[in-house]
N, C-alpha and C positions, 0 to 999 in steps of 0.2 A: 507432509505435505506431497501428496503426488502430483508432478509437472500439471496434471489436467485439470485438478483442480481447482473452483473458481472461492476468489474472496470478495467478499464486499467492506467495504470503505465505505463511513458514513463523519461527514464530516459535523462535530459541535460549532465549531463557531471559524468567522470568515476568516480565510488566504490558507487553510490545513493544505501542507503540500508532500502530492504523494511523489516517491523518485524511486525507479525503478530499476536495478545494478546489473552487470551481467555476472554471468558464469566466464568460468576461465581461472589462465595463471594468475593476473591481476584483477582484484576487480575496478569494477566502473561508473560512474553513473552512467546512464543511457536514454533515459527521459525521468521528465517531470511536469508533473501536473497542479495546476492549484486546482482546490476546491473552497466555494465556496458556502456559508452557515446553509444545513439544510441538504445537500447536493451528497450522491452516492456516485458511488466509482465502483464499477462492476469489474472484475479481475484475473487475470491465472500467470500463473509460471510460467515459462516456454521453455524453447530453447536456450536461448538468448538472456534472458531471467531469472535471476538464481534470484532475488532478496527484493522484498519492498524496502524502505525508509519512509515511515508518517513522519508531518512532523506538527504539531499545533495538533487540540484537540477534537479524536474522535474514539470515531468505535468501529474496529478491525473484528466482522464477523468469519469466522472460517471452519472449517469441517470438525479440529477440535476445539469449537468449544467460541464464548468472545473474549475481547478485550479492549479495554478504554485506553487512552493517553491521556498523560495527565496535561497535554496543552505545552508547550510552552515555555 
């Protein structure tokens, strides 16, 4: 995935956590969002964000395809 690629996260249950992780020598949490069921978040990787952790039941769509989490 290129740095400017967008990805979509759709919450399939209440309280899905989306956590951004930093780039650099040590990986750290730097941003967190909580999505309600049915909410959609459109995001992208940046110079500060190297990874995203999704906790809860959600569908993630990227330029590489779609994946569903199994939930908490």
